[in-house]
C-alpha positions as CSV (number, residue, x, y, z in Angstrom):
1,M,79.7,83.2,95.0
2,S,79.9,86.1,92.6
3,N,78.3,85.2,88.9
4,R,82.0,84.7,87.8
5,P,84.2,83.7,90.3
6,G,87.1,82.7,87.5
7,R,90.6,83.0,88.7
8,T,89.8,85.0,92.0
9,R,91.9,87.4,93.7
10,A,93.8,87.4,97.0
11,A,91.8,88.9,99.6
12,A,92.0,91.8,101.6
13,L,89.4,92.1,104.1
14,S,88.6,95.6,106.4
15,V,88.5,95.0,110.0
16,A,86.2,97.8,110.1
17,L,83.8,96.2,107.3
18,L,83.6,93.1,109.1
19,T,82.7,94.2,112.5
20,L,79.7,95.9,111.0
21,A,78.0,93.0,112.0
22,L,97.0,84.1,74.2
23,A,98.6,83.3,71.2
24,A,101.3,85.9,70.5
25,G,104.8,86.1,69.2
26,C,107.8,86.3,71.6
27,G,110.2,89.4,71.5
28,D,113.0,91.3,73.2
29,G,110.5,93.7,74.7
30,E,112.2,97.0,73.4
31,G,111.1,99.2,70.5
32,D,108.1,100.7,71.8
33,G,109.0,104.2,70.6
34,D,108.1,107.3,72.1
35,L,106.4,105.4,74.7
36,A,109.1,103.7,76.2
37,A,110.8,107.2,76.3
38,Q,108.2,108.8,78.4
39,E,109.1,110.4,81.9
40,L,107.1,109.6,85.1
41,S,105.7,112.2,87.2
42,W,105.5,110.9,90.8
43,K,103.3,112.9,92.9
44,E,101.4,112.4,96.5
45,C,99.0,109.7,96.1
46,P,94.9,110.9,95.9
47,A,92.6,109.0,97.7
48,P,91.4,106.2,95.7
49,S,88.6,106.5,93.3
50,A,85.2,104.8,93.4
51,E,86.5,102.1,91.1
52,Q,89.3,101.8,93.2
53,G,87.3,101.0,96.2
54,G,87.6,104.5,98.0
55,G,89.0,105.4,101.2
56,D,91.9,107.6,102.3
57,S,95.3,108.1,100.7
58,P,97.7,105.6,101.8
59,T,99.5,106.4,104.8
60,P,103.3,106.7,105.0
61,L,105.4,103.9,105.6
62,P,107.4,102.8,108.9
63,G,110.1,105.7,109.2
64,G,108.2,108.2,107.2
65,A,108.5,107.0,103.7
66,D,105.7,108.4,101.5
67,W,104.0,106.5,98.9
68,Q,104.2,108.2,95.0
69,C,101.8,107.9,92.2
70,A,102.1,108.3,88.6
71,T,100.4,107.4,85.6
72,M,101.8,105.7,82.3
73,K,100.4,105.7,78.8
74,A,100.3,102.7,76.7
75,P,98.8,102.0,73.5
76,L,94.9,101.2,73.7
77,D,95.2,98.7,71.0
78,W,98.6,97.1,71.1
79,D,98.2,96.0,67.4
80,D,98.3,99.8,66.7
81,P,101.0,101.0,68.9
82,D,101.2,104.0,67.5
83,G,97.5,105.1,68.0
84,E,95.1,106.1,71.0
85,T,96.5,105.9,74.2
86,I,95.0,105.1,77.8
87,D,96.7,106.1,81.3
88,L,97.9,103.4,83.5
89,A,97.8,104.1,87.6
90,L,101.1,103.3,89.3
91,I,102.3,103.6,92.8
92,R,105.9,103.3,94.3
93,A,107.6,103.2,97.6
94,E,111.3,104.1,96.7
95,S,114.0,102.2,98.0
96,S,114.6,102.1,101.6
97,G,118.3,101.1,101.1
98,K,121.6,102.3,99.6
99,D,121.9,103.4,96.0
100,D,124.8,101.3,95.4
101,K,122.5,98.1,96.9
102,R,119.6,98.7,94.7
103,I,118.7,96.2,92.3
104,G,115.6,98.0,90.6
105,S,111.8,98.0,90.7
106,L,109.9,94.9,91.9
107,I,106.5,95.0,90.3
108,F,103.8,93.6,91.9
109,N,100.4,92.2,90.6
110,F,97.9,90.7,93.4
111,G,95.5,89.0,91.5
112,G,91.8,89.1,90.8
113,P,92.0,89.6,87.6
114,G,90.5,92.9,88.4
115,G,92.2,93.9,91.7
116,S,93.6,97.1,92.0
117,G,97.4,97.2,93.0
118,V,97.5,100.7,93.7
119,T,95.4,100.4,96.5
120,T,96.3,96.8,97.7
121,L,100.3,97.4,97.7
122,P,100.3,100.0,100.7
123,A,98.0,97.9,102.7
124,F,101.0,95.3,102.4
125,G,103.5,97.8,102.6
126,E,105.1,96.2,106.0
127,E,105.0,92.9,105.0
128,Y,107.6,93.8,102.1
129,A,109.8,95.9,104.3
130,K,112.6,93.6,103.5
131,L,112.3,93.6,100.0
132,R,112.2,97.4,100.2
133,T,115.7,97.5,101.4
134,R,116.8,96.4,97.7
135,Y,113.8,97.5,95.5
136,D,111.3,100.5,94.7
137,L,108.2,98.6,95.2
138,V,105.9,99.2,92.4
139,S,102.1,98.0,91.8
140,F,99.7,99.2,89.1
141,D,95.9,98.8,88.2
142,P,96.1,97.1,85.4
143,R,94.0,98.0,82.2
144,G,90.3,97.9,82.7
145,V,90.8,98.1,86.6
146,G,90.7,101.0,89.0
147,R,91.8,104.1,87.4
148,S,93.5,102.5,84.5
149,A,90.5,102.9,81.7
150,P,88.3,101.0,84.1
151,V,85.6,98.8,82.6
152,T,82.1,100.0,84.0
153,C,78.6,98.0,83.6
154,R,76.0,99.2,86.3
155,T,75.1,101.8,88.7
156,D,75.8,101.0,92.5
157,K,72.3,100.8,92.8
158,Q,71.9,98.2,89.8
159,L,74.9,96.1,91.2
160,D,72.8,95.8,94.6
161,A,70.0,94.5,92.7
162,Y,72.2,92.4,90.6
163,Y,74.2,90.8,93.6
164,Q,70.6,89.7,95.1
165,Q,69.7,87.6,92.4
166,D,69.9,83.8,92.9
167,S,72.7,82.3,91.3
168,S,72.2,78.8,91.6
169,P,68.6,78.5,89.7
170,D,66.3,75.6,90.8
171,D,64.0,75.4,88.3
172,A,62.9,76.4,84.8
173,A,61.9,80.0,86.0
174,E,64.8,80.5,87.8
175,E,66.9,79.3,85.4
176,K,65.4,81.7,82.8
177,S,65.9,84.7,84.9
178,Y,69.2,84.0,86.0
179,L,70.2,83.9,82.3
180,A,68.5,86.8,81.5
181,E,70.3,88.7,84.2
182,V,73.6,87.6,82.9
183,K,72.8,88.7,79.6
184,G,71.7,91.9,80.3
185,F,75.0,92.6,82.5
186,N,77.1,91.6,79.5
187,R,75.0,93.7,77.6
188,D,75.5,96.8,79.9
189,C,79.2,96.1,79.9
190,D,79.4,96.5,76.2
191,E,77.0,99.6,75.8
192,K,79.4,101.6,78.4
193,S,82.7,99.9,78.1
194,G,82.7,98.8,74.5
195,E,85.7,100.6,73.3
196,V,88.2,99.0,76.1
197,L,86.4,95.4,76.3
198,P,88.4,94.1,73.1
199,H,92.0,95.4,74.9
200,V,91.7,94.3,78.5
201,A,93.4,90.8,77.9
202,T,96.4,89.5,80.0
203,T,98.6,89.5,77.0
204,D,97.8,93.1,76.7
205,A,98.6,93.6,80.5
206,A,101.8,91.6,79.7
207,R,102.6,94.1,77.1
208,D,102.0,97.0,79.5
209,M,104.4,95.3,82.2
210,D,107.3,95.5,79.8
211,L,106.8,99.0,78.6
212,M,106.5,99.8,82.4
213,R,109.8,98.0,82.9
214,Q,111.3,100.2,80.1
215,V,110.0,103.7,81.6
216,L,111.2,102.5,85.1
217,G,114.6,102.2,83.5
218,D,115.1,98.4,84.3
219,E,116.9,95.9,82.0
220,K,115.0,92.9,83.4
221,L,111.5,92.9,85.2
222,H,111.7,91.7,88.6
223,Y,108.2,90.5,89.7
224,F,106.4,89.3,92.2
225,G,102.6,88.0,91.0
226,I,99.9,86.4,93.0
227,S,96.9,84.6,92.5
228,Y,95.8,85.9,88.8
229,G,99.2,87.7,89.1
230,T,100.9,84.2,88.5
231,E,99.2,83.8,85.3
232,L,99.9,87.5,84.3
233,G,103.6,86.5,85.1
234,G,103.6,83.4,83.2
235,V,102.2,85.1,80.2
236,Y,105.1,88.0,80.4
237,A,107.7,85.1,80.7
238,H,106.3,83.5,77.4
239,L,106.3,86.7,75.5
240,F,109.5,88.1,77.0
241,P,111.7,85.3,78.1
242,K,114.7,86.9,77.8
243,K,113.6,90.2,80.0
244,V,112.8,87.9,82.9
245,G,114.8,89.3,86.2
246,R,114.0,87.9,89.2
247,A,110.4,86.6,90.0
248,V,108.3,84.8,92.5
249,F,104.6,83.4,91.4
250,D,102.7,83.0,94.9
251,A,99.0,81.1,94.8
252,V,99.4,79.6,91.6
253,V,96.9,79.7,88.8
254,D,96.8,76.1,86.6
255,P,97.9,77.3,83.2
256,T,96.5,73.8,81.6
257,Q,93.2,74.2,82.9
258,N,90.1,75.7,80.5
259,A,87.3,77.8,82.4
260,E,85.3,74.9,83.2
261,Q,88.3,73.0,84.6
262,G,89.2,76.0,86.5
263,S,85.9,76.6,88.2
264,L,85.8,72.7,89.1
265,G,89.2,73.2,90.7
266,Q,88.2,75.9,92.8
267,A,85.0,74.1,93.6
268,K,87.1,71.2,94.9
269,G,89.6,73.9,96.7
270,F,87.0,75.6,98.4
271,Q,85.3,72.6,99.7
272,L,88.9,71.5,101.2
273,A,89.4,74.8,102.8
274,L,85.9,74.2,104.4
275,E,86.5,70.7,105.6
276,N,89.8,72.1,107.2
277,Y,87.9,75.0,108.7
278,A,85.5,72.6,110.4
279,K,88.4,70.2,111.5
280,D,89.9,73.4,113.3
281,C,86.7,74.6,114.7
282,T,85.9,71.2,116.6
283,S,89.3,70.4,117.4
284,K,89.8,73.1,119.7
285,V,89.5,72.7,123.6
286,E,86.5,75.3,123.8
287,D,83.3,73.8,122.2
288,C,83.1,74.9,118.5
289,P,79.8,77.3,118.7
290,V,78.9,76.2,114.8
291,G,79.1,72.5,115.5
292,D,80.1,69.5,117.6
293,T,81.9,67.6,114.6
294,P,83.4,68.3,111.4
295,E,80.6,66.7,109.6
296,D,78.1,68.5,111.9
297,V,79.3,72.1,111.0
298,Q,79.2,71.3,107.4
299,N,75.6,69.9,107.8
300,R,74.7,72.9,109.5
301,I,75.9,75.1,107.0
302,A,74.2,73.2,104.5
303,T,70.5,73.5,106.1
304,L,71.3,77.2,106.5
305,L,71.9,77.7,102.9
306,K,68.6,75.4,101.9
307,D,66.8,77.7,104.3
308,L,68.0,81.2,102.9
309,D,67.2,80.1,99.3
310,S,63.7,80.5,100.2
311,D,63.7,82.5,103.3
312,P,66.4,85.0,103.2
313,L,67.7,86.6,106.7
314,P,68.1,90.4,107.6
315,G,71.4,91.4,106.3
316,L,72.6,95.2,106.0
317,G,70.2,98.1,105.6
318,P,67.5,97.1,103.3
319,R,69.6,94.2,101.6
320,K,68.8,90.6,102.4
321,L,71.1,87.7,103.3
322,T,70.2,85.5,100.5
323,Q,71.5,81.9,99.8
324,T,73.9,83.6,97.2
325,A,75.3,86.4,99.6
326,A,75.8,83.6,102.3
327,T,77.8,81.3,100.1
328,N,79.9,84.1,98.6
329,G,80.6,85.3,102.5
330,I,81.6,81.7,103.5
331,A,83.9,81.5,100.5
332,Q,85.3,85.0,101.0
333,A,86.2,83.9,105.0
334,L,88.2,81.0,103.6
335,Y,90.8,82.7,101.6
336,S,92.8,83.2,104.9
337,K,93.1,81.3,108.2
338,D,92.9,84.9,110.0
339,F,89.5,85.1,108.7
340,W,87.9,82.1,110.2
341,E,87.0,83.9,113.4
342,Y,85.0,85.9,111.4
343,L,83.3,82.9,109.7
344,T,82.4,81.4,113.0
345,E,81.0,84.8,114.1
346,G,78.9,85.2,110.8
347,L,77.5,81.9,111.0
348,E,76.9,82.2,114.9
349,Q,74.6,85.3,114.0
350,A,73.1,83.9,111.1
351,Y,71.9,80.6,113.2
352,D,70.5,83.4,115.4
353,G,68.5,85.2,112.6
354,D,71.4,87.8,112.0
355,G,72.9,87.9,108.5
356,K,75.0,91.1,109.0
357,V,78.6,89.5,109.2
358,L,78.2,87.1,106.5
359,M,76.8,90.1,104.3
360,A,79.6,92.2,104.9
361,L,82.0,89.4,103.8
362,S,80.0,88.6,100.8
363,D,80.2,92.7,100.3
364,S,83.9,92.3,100.5
365,M,84.0,89.9,97.8
366,N,81.9,91.7,95.7
367,G,84.1,94.8,95.9
368,R,81.2,96.8,97.7
369,S,81.9,99.5,100.5
370,P,79.7,100.3,103.3
371,D,78.6,103.7,102.0
372,G,77.4,101.3,99.3
373,T,79.7,102.3,96.4
374,Y,81.0,99.4,94.4
375,S,84.6,99.2,93.0
376,N,84.9,98.0,89.4
377,I,86.5,94.8,90.4
378,G,83.2,92.7,89.3
379,A,83.2,94.4,85.9
380,A,86.9,93.8,85.4
381,N,87.1,90.3,86.4
382,I,84.6,89.5,84.0
383,A,86.1,91.5,81.0
384,I,89.4,90.5,81.7
385,N,88.5,86.3,82.0
386,C,86.0,86.8,78.7
387,A,88.7,88.3,77.0
388,D,91.1,85.2,77.9
389,D,88.8,82.5,77.8
390,K,87.6,81.1,74.6
391,A,84.7,78.9,75.6
392,R,81.2,80.2,75.9
393,Y,79.1,77.6,78.0
394,T,75.3,77.0,77.5
395,L,72.6,76.1,79.7
396,A,73.1,72.2,78.6
397,D,76.6,72.5,79.5
398,V,76.2,73.5,82.9
399,K,73.1,70.9,83.5
400,A,75.4,68.1,82.3
401,K,78.5,69.2,84.8
402,L,76.3,69.8,87.8
403,P,76.6,66.3,89.2
404,E,80.2,66.5,89.0
405,F,80.4,69.8,90.5
406,R,78.1,68.9,93.1
407,K,80.1,65.8,94.0
408,A,83.3,67.7,94.5
409,A,81.8,70.3,96.4
410,P,78.2,70.0,97.8
411,L,78.0,73.6,99.4
412,F,79.8,75.6,96.4
413,G,79.3,73.2,93.3
414,D,76.0,74.8,92.0
415,F,77.5,78.4,92.3
416,L,80.6,77.5,90.5
417,A,78.8,75.7,87.8
418,W,76.6,78.1,87.2
419,G,79.0,80.9,87.1
420,M,80.4,79.4,83.7
421,V,77.9,80.9,81.8
422,G,79.5,84.3,83.0
423,C,81.2,84.7,79.5
424,T,78.0,83.5,77.3
425,G,76.7,86.3,75.0
426,W,80.0,88.6,75.9
427,A,80.5,91.0,73.2
428,V,84.6,90.2,72.8
429,P,85.6,86.8,71.8
430,G,87.9,85.0,74.2
431,A,91.5,84.4,73.1
432,A,92.4,80.7,73.9
433,D,91.5,77.7,76.0
434,H,94.3,78.1,78.4
435,P,97.1,80.8,78.7
436,D,100.6,79.7,77.0
437,V,103.3,80.2,79.7
438,S,106.2,78.1,78.3
439,A,109.1,80.3,78.5
440,K,112.2,78.7,77.3
441,G,115.2,80.9,78.0
442,S,113.8,82.7,80.9
443,A,115.8,83.2,84.1
444,P,114.4,80.9,87.1
445,I,111.1,81.7,88.4
446,V,110.4,80.6,92.1
447,V,106.7,79.0,91.7
448,V,105.1,78.3,95.7
449,G,102.1,76.7,95.9
450,N,100.1,76.5,99.3
451,T,98.6,72.6,100.1
452,G,95.5,74.5,101.4
453,D,94.9,77.3,99.1
454,P,91.1,77.2,98.5
455,A,90.9,79.6,95.4
456,T,94.0,78.2,93.1
457,P,94.4,74.8,94.3
458,Y,98.0,73.4,95.1
459,E,98.1,70.9,92.2
460,G,98.4,73.9,89.7
461,T,101.9,74.6,91.2
462,R,103.4,71.5,89.6
463,K,101.4,72.2,86.3
464,M,103.1,75.8,86.5
465,V,106.3,74.6,87.0
466,E,106.1,72.0,84.1
467,A,104.2,74.6,81.9
468,L,107.3,77.3,82.1
469,G,109.8,74.5,80.7
470,P,112.9,73.0,81.7
471,G,115.1,74.9,84.0
472,V,112.4,77.7,84.6
473,G,110.2,77.1,87.3
474,V,111.6,76.1,90.8
475,E,108.9,74.8,93.0
476,V,108.7,75.2,96.9
477,T,105.5,73.8,98.8
478,Y,103.8,75.6,101.7
479,K,102.0,73.2,103.9
480,G,99.5,75.6,105.2
481,Q,96.1,77.3,104.9
482,G,94.5,80.1,102.9
483,H,95.1,81.6,99.4
484,G,99.0,82.4,99.0
485,A,102.3,81.3,101.2
486,Y,104.2,84.7,101.3
487,D,102.0,86.7,103.4
488,S,101.5,83.5,106.0
489,G,104.6,84.9,107.4
490,D,106.0,81.4,107.3
491,R,110.1,81.6,107.9
492,C,111.0,79.1,105.5
493,V,108.7,80.6,102.7
494,R,110.1,84.0,103.3
495,R,113.9,82.4,103.5
496,A,113.1,81.0,100.0
497,V,111.6,84.3,98.4
498,D,113.6,86.7,100.1
499,G,116.8,84.8,99.3
500,Y,116.2,84.8,95.7
501,L,114.9,88.5,95.3
502,L,117.2,90.1,97.5
503,D,120.6,87.8,96.8
504,G,119.8,86.2,93.6
505,K,119.8,82.7,95.3
506,A,116.9,80.4,94.1
507,P,116.0,77.6,96.6
508,K,116.3,74.1,96.0
509,S,113.3,72.9,93.7
510,G,111.2,70.9,95.7
511,T,111.8,72.8,98.8
512,V,108.9,72.0,101.5
513,C,107.6,74.8,104.0
514,P,108.0,74.3,107.2
515,E,110.7,72.6,107.1
């Protein structure tokens, strides 16, 4: 698990890779001067940059529609809106329906924080084909991410070494080494990206979205936020409640939690997902290749991780499958039930002395491509989290909390507890203990939670609905597995979400799917 798992992104794994082995005043949202009047120049999309994750230009949508890309100028510092500007990268697919049926733009944020919307939206383009009948599908790289004034901290080789470190120290010497690595990483971020670090908070991104709304020509912001994107959407609704159009939050961040509570919640969420995976594997007709009972599956994994702490396995190239990398890989596979088969394959191989698949999964978590280049998701993730979160935890704080984390999640507790020190020594102070998402006067927001979600546990759904305020949040429950509900394909969830976004008919609050 990465050093700062924070509010983890929705995962989109490459099959090719796997087979290798906030306090601010509310406003109306108008009045951003000349920047609101800028015209975007939409062009053919280039191949993703290294910071976006690399790869090829997005392929056309079914029917031949092309993806188009543009850049939008925004203030570097929203407290000085007439000062220096930065370029934000955008992508869109124009509506496939008739002009008189078009509602406007539907803006997506897929989570992270730190995920590139410019590269993620095309990967799910077919999933949103029905939504495209009435909307231009639009996403963007938030500030600090991808091609939008990216935060950078270390070179690819330095990151290889950084992610090989032991992120769950067991003695004083390992603790000293770990804390020194965190301190060094944070110092490097400040040295390389000090100009942008004070300006990557979620409130800044929310203001960018309102500028985007104006530039795109929409009176209201129609929005689909996933994972951290639900927090971003909630902050937007707090700042600009009268500008909220039709909005959906999926895989919901609990906005009432501080960083420690969020990490503990994730520990419980990943433990639940692991237990569900173990039950699923051992309940099949054929033998589960990684254990005879759910308890046996978990015990064998625990033994593997303990052995890897002192004796890593061959991984990919010269890099070893360490205890940290294996834990990262296991967590990554728990993001979706579709990935459980890769977890089984990876565990089978690891028990036979081969760490390639688990290493590939870990690389996906860390944003590493097969060619050895890293996206900047790790750097952006810590920069945004540390700009948002006021708390700065100490060694004593972690040691005091370790028993609680270990009880909540025997396999993941240590890593998530130690991850709390990720912002200690960060150059920029954090904004608040937790985001303010109260949105009195907002249009209804459909809030969808998944009971088996590992990264944004289901309990956060009700907390978000309550925090948004009376008459705003519309709660929908999906009884399933994985991170998020809409992309599960469940008909009940699709009907609830599509009915609101396309027809303006909000589902009944308390709806449970499958029916």
